[in-house]
N, CA, C and O of each residue as an XYZ file, in Angstrom:
352
protein
N      82.495     12.861    128.999
C      82.631     12.346    131.020
C      82.294     11.273    131.018
O      82.304     11.019    132.222
N      81.938     10.275    130.452
C      82.182      8.466    131.052
C      83.242      8.111    130.509
O      83.224      6.888    130.650
N      84.287      8.414    129.906
C      85.316      7.739    129.145
C      86.487      8.757    130.439
O      87.713      8.638    130.421
N      85.692      9.723    131.479
C      86.685     10.751    132.187
C      87.268     11.952    131.637
O      88.115     12.509    132.336
N      86.954     12.499    130.428
C      87.091     13.761    129.531
C      86.051     14.071    129.538
O      84.896     13.708    129.314
N      87.331     15.730    130.200
C      86.391     17.058    130.234
C      86.047     17.444    129.354
O      86.864     17.497    128.435
N      84.515     17.985    129.083
C      83.781     18.497    128.328
C      83.035     19.526    128.629
O      82.460     19.758    129.692
N      83.085     20.674    126.813
C      82.551     22.090    127.226
C      81.348     22.519    127.540
O      81.262     22.461    128.767
N      80.861     22.718    127.309
C      79.373     23.777    126.923
C      79.290     24.882    126.282
O      79.505     25.773    127.104
N      79.157     25.185    125.582
C      79.577     26.561    124.827
C      77.557     26.495    123.879
O      76.870     25.788    123.142
N      77.523     28.035    124.799
C      75.553     27.906    123.037
C      76.417     28.092    122.204
O      77.582     28.411    121.968
N      74.684     27.541    121.531
C      75.381     28.023    120.186
C      76.024     29.118    119.401
O      77.100     29.203    118.809
N      74.642     30.231    119.655
C      74.970     30.983    119.064
C      76.463     31.644    118.950
O      76.851     32.321    117.998
N      77.130     31.346    119.979
C      78.968     32.055    120.265
C      79.206     32.187    119.906
O      78.857     31.643    118.858
N      80.021     32.894    119.836
C      81.202     33.325    118.403
C      82.763     32.285    119.844
O      82.665     32.074    121.053
N      83.724     32.008    119.022
C      83.917     31.681    118.812
C      85.915     32.596    118.948
O      86.142     33.621    118.305
N      86.980     31.961    119.822
C      88.020     33.284    118.852
C      89.282     31.684    118.308
O      88.705     30.597    118.284
N      90.616     31.671    117.984
C      91.436     30.901    117.094
C      91.893     30.101    117.458
O      92.738     29.400    116.900
N      91.321     29.973    118.782
C      92.431     29.170    119.917
C      91.855     28.850    119.697
O      91.928     28.651    118.484
N      90.745     28.420    120.226
C      89.644     28.021    120.411
C      88.621     26.477    119.525
O      88.196     25.324    119.589
N      88.808     28.062    118.583
C      88.627     26.729    117.518
C      89.269     26.332    117.248
O      89.226     25.123    117.019
N      90.056     26.870    117.124
C      92.168     25.173    116.770
C      91.915     24.363    117.741
O      92.206     23.243    117.320
N      91.304     24.247    119.457
C      91.228     23.658    120.021
C      90.175     22.442    119.845
O      90.435     21.239    119.859
N      88.767     23.142    119.656
C      87.066     22.042    118.856
C      88.013     21.542    117.752
O      89.055     21.420    118.396
N      88.290     21.192    116.548
C      88.987     21.123    115.784
C      89.924     19.859    116.334
O      89.879     18.735    115.834
N      90.548     20.134    117.146
C      92.133     19.241    117.439
C      92.845     19.867    116.248
O      93.242     19.075    115.393
N      93.044     21.021    116.079
C      94.687     21.199    114.774
C      95.575     21.923    115.369
O      94.849     22.660    116.037
N      96.156     22.090    115.493
C      96.737     24.128    115.626
C      96.406     25.100    114.896
O      96.025     25.012    113.728
N      96.552     26.264    115.648
C      96.399     27.510    115.154
C      96.652     27.639    114.002
O      96.037     27.665    112.935
N      97.629     27.716    114.342
C      98.183     28.175    111.921
C      97.499     27.781    111.153
O      96.919     28.343    110.224
N      97.525     26.169    111.683
C      96.627     25.343    110.483
C      95.441     26.158    110.279
O      95.467     26.788    109.222
N      94.012     26.380    111.281
C      93.069     27.055    111.036
C      93.209     28.093    110.628
O      92.066     28.550    110.633
N      94.008     29.005    110.167
C      94.437     30.878    109.833
C      94.474     29.720    108.769
O      93.389     29.260    108.413
N      95.875     29.106    108.122
C      95.943     28.488    107.183
C      94.354     29.053    105.769
O      94.059     29.978    105.012
N      93.596     27.073    106.450
C      91.767     27.010    106.047
C      91.286     27.824    105.902
O      90.569     27.860    104.902
N      91.354     29.131    106.869
C      90.814     30.389    107.241
C      91.112     31.397    105.673
O      90.400     31.911    104.810
N      92.201     31.315    105.884
C      93.041     32.094    103.991
C      92.387     31.527    102.949
O      91.620     32.129    102.197
N      92.689     30.329    102.885
C      91.652     29.733    102.105
C      90.187     30.017    101.660
O      89.461     29.856    100.678
N      90.154     30.492    102.832
C      88.350     30.424    102.648
C      87.924     28.953    103.358
O      87.145     28.780    102.420
N      87.823     28.303    103.794
C      86.762     26.849    104.145
C      86.460     27.387    105.865
O      85.364     27.217    106.399
N      87.370     27.895    106.409
C      85.950     28.083    107.213
C      85.587     30.140    107.108
O      86.392     30.904    106.577
N      84.333     30.580    107.703
C      83.636     31.083    107.975
C      84.278     32.220    109.071
O      84.428     31.787    110.213
N      84.605     33.402    108.864
C      85.407     34.801    110.024
C      84.587     35.597    109.616
O      83.961     35.656    108.558
N      84.617     36.500    110.901
C      84.319     38.397    111.197
C      85.904     38.586    111.961
O      86.875     38.140    112.573
N      85.129     39.714    111.275
C      86.547     40.289    111.856
C      86.012     40.982    113.968
O      84.885     40.816    114.433
N      86.846     41.472    114.524
C      86.336     42.013    115.261
C      87.225     42.995    115.956
O      87.916     42.615    116.901
N      87.242     43.920    115.649
C      88.917     44.632    115.769
C      89.234     44.658    114.444
O      88.849     44.900    113.300
N      90.755     44.033    115.650
C      91.573     43.410    114.560
C      91.566     41.890    115.001
O      92.617     41.295    114.765
N      90.582     41.188    115.584
C      90.751     39.650    116.093
C      89.648     38.551    115.409
O      88.425     38.676    115.471
N      90.139     37.809    114.962
C      89.135     36.874    113.884
C      87.696     35.814    114.358
O      87.817     34.689    114.840
N      86.594     36.395    114.121
C      85.914     35.706    115.165
C      85.591     34.355    114.353
O      86.292     34.249    113.347
N      84.832     33.468    114.531
C      84.005     32.144    114.244
C      83.024     31.927    115.044
O      82.933     31.901    116.271
N      82.089     31.732    113.954
C      80.325     31.099    114.522
C      80.664     29.909    115.278
O      81.370     29.062    114.731
N      80.050     29.648    117.049
C      80.286     28.475    116.559
C      79.295     26.655    115.950
O      79.282     25.425    115.917
N      78.440     28.388    115.493
C      77.296     27.032    114.663
C      78.003     26.691    113.389
O      78.108     25.535    112.980
N      78.568     27.927    112.673
C      79.369     27.570    111.670
C      80.284     27.052    111.391
O      80.480     26.736    110.218
N      81.616     26.643    112.862
C      82.845     26.059    112.937
C      82.443     24.682    113.296
O      83.185     23.727    113.528
N      81.145     24.730    113.304
C      80.490     22.698    114.137
C      79.797     22.765    112.796
O      78.673     22.290    112.958
N      79.909     23.011    111.984
C      78.903     22.561    110.432
C      80.458     22.076    109.840
O      80.939     20.952    109.698
N      80.794     22.912    109.672
C      82.204     22.750    108.968
C      83.450     21.469    109.986
O      84.437     20.968    109.447
N      83.038     21.196    111.474
C      83.753     20.030    112.157
C      83.324     18.266    111.107
O      83.917     17.200    110.940
N      81.780     18.953    110.578
C      80.828     17.927    110.924
C      80.844     16.961    109.422
O      80.404     15.812    109.416
N      81.266     17.452    108.512
C      81.475     17.332    106.866
C      82.658     16.770    107.073
O      83.054     15.711    106.586
N      83.374     17.671    107.992
C      85.239     16.678    107.535
C      84.817     15.909    108.485
O      83.707     16.417    108.644
N      84.882     14.816    109.460
C      84.698     13.542    109.714
C      83.775     13.224    109.582
O      83.528     12.362    110.425
N      82.544     13.503    108.609
C      82.211     12.704    106.914
C      82.814     12.386    106.143
O      82.969     11.246    105.704
N      83.560     13.950    105.636
C      84.658     13.010    104.599
C      85.681     12.614    105.061
O      86.560     12.406    104.224
N      85.941     12.411    106.125
C      87.866     11.772    106.827
C      86.848     10.285    106.862
O      87.499      9.365    106.369
N      85.541      9.857    107.280
C      84.823      8.343    108.035
C      84.731      7.783    105.854
O      84.322      6.717    105.393
N      85.120      8.643    105.314
C      83.969      8.700    103.732
C      85.629      7.910    103.489
O      85.548      6.682    103.460
N      86.895      8.411    103.338
C      88.165      8.412    102.947
C      88.514      7.020    103.890
O      89.304      6.257    103.335
N      88.165      6.711    104.863
C      88.877      5.785    105.487
C      87.578      4.218    104.444
O      87.869      3.279    103.703
N      86.655      4.587    104.822
C      85.684      3.451    104.335
C      86.298      3.140    103.207
O      86.399      1.947    102.920
N      86.762      4.006    102.455
C      87.660      3.561    100.878
C      88.644      3.199    100.678
O      89.065      3.015     99.536
N      89.385      2.965    101.856
C      90.653      2.665    101.587
C      90.859      1.308    102.692
O      91.780      0.515    102.500
N      89.651      1.100    104.160
C      89.735     -0.211    104.253
C      88.959     -1.398    102.894
O      89.212     -2.585    102.685
N      87.978     -0.463    102.186
C      87.208     -1.924    100.944
C      88.349     -1.580     99.770
O      88.141     -2.210     98.733
N      89.569     -0.660     99.735
C      90.283     -0.606     98.716
C      91.372     -2.580     98.955
O      91.513     -3.447     98.091
N      91.894     -2.588    100.446
C      92.758     -2.987    101.312
C      91.763     -4.386    101.361
O      92.334     -5.306    100.774
N      90.599     -4.735    101.836
C      90.176     -5.750    101.365
C      89.987     -6.588    100.176
O      89.813     -7.807    100.150
N      90.052     -5.704     99.125
C      90.073     -6.383     97.033
C      91.388     -6.193     97.656
O      91.053     -6.321     98.834
N      92.512     -5.999     97.680
C      93.651     -6.318     97.461
C      94.404     -7.389     98.464
O      95.612     -7.617     98.408
N      93.511     -7.993     99.369
C      94.116     -9.315    100.247
C      94.333     -8.519    101.522
O      94.072     -9.255    102.474
N      94.821     -6.940    102.042
C      95.132     -6.969    102.174
C      95.102     -6.590    104.071
O      95.793     -6.161    104.995
N      94.300     -6.910    103.866
C      92.664     -6.892    104.813
C      92.247     -7.996    105.928
O      91.155     -8.079    106.490
N      93.513     -8.916    106.131
C      92.351     -9.911    107.083
C      92.814    -10.080    108.303
O      93.888     -9.821    108.847
N      91.665    -10.635    108.696
C      91.346    -10.646    110.405
C      91.495    -12.582    110.664
O      90.964    -13.626    110.285
N      92.853    -11.975    111.772
C      93.165    -13.927    112.230
C      91.958    -14.300    113.592
O      91.912    -15.427    114.085
């Protein structure tokens, strides 16, 4: 909010649609569906519609973000070792 960006408040026990889940993860809906098909994100069906428990989605996002941060740190460390990362 301090940066002028919109926020959403959602109860933790709530389920989200695939469209909402894609927005939360900042990915496309087709990519989210591929993650679901690969079993990386848990879901259940409500009729013929896929629903994701928000708590499970946020846990996936937390792990994804941690892995991303570790990968970026490895790249930074390697760049420093190779002398490619110089601060002037």
